[in-house]
N, C-alpha and C positions, 0 to 999 in steps of 0.2 A: 503493499501499499504507501504510495507518495506521502512523503514528509506532511504537503499539503492539507490530505484528506487527514490524516490523524488528528492533527490540528484543529480540522473543523467538528470531524468526531468528538473532541474532548470539549472542545466549544459546546457541542451541541449537548453534552452529557451536564456540564456542569450548568447550564443554563436550564435544563430538564431539574435538577436536583433542586437547582434555586427554586424554580415556579413551584416545584413539589412541596418545599419547606415553605414558601410564601403562602401558598393555599390552603396548609394544614394549619399556620399560625391565622389565616385570614378566620378560618372554618372554627377556631378558640376562641376569638375572638368573638364572632357571631353568637358562637353558643351561650357563650359567656352575660353579652348583651339580652339575649333571650331570658337567660336564668336570672340577669337583675330588672327585667321587666316582670316575670312572674314574682319575684320576689316583692317587689312593690306593689303587685294587684293584690297580694296574697294580705300584705299589712296593712294596706286600705281598709280590704273587707274586715279582716280582724279587728280594726280600730271603729269601722261603723258597728259589728256586732258588739264591741264593748262598750260604744255611747247608748246604743238600746237598751243592753242588761242594767245598766248603770239605771238608766231612764225606769226601766221595770221593777227598779231593786227602790230606788226612790219613791216611785208610786205605790208599793207594796207596804212601802215601812208608814209611808204617810198614813194611808188607811188603816193601819194597827193602830198608831198613834190617836186615830180621830175614835177609835171603839174604846 
């Protein structure tokens, strides 16, 4: 194989490996963003449930104090 072809093949292989590493890193980053979004949604839902439960608890304790 001529020397020029060997350099071209080496360059192609290095480029492919770099692209694979970049795609893997990008996929990990996208997964982390999705996990962050899901955790934020969960935190929001938990906060809403907490507010509702506190409201119900306050109402029930007020009803008991009226009795």
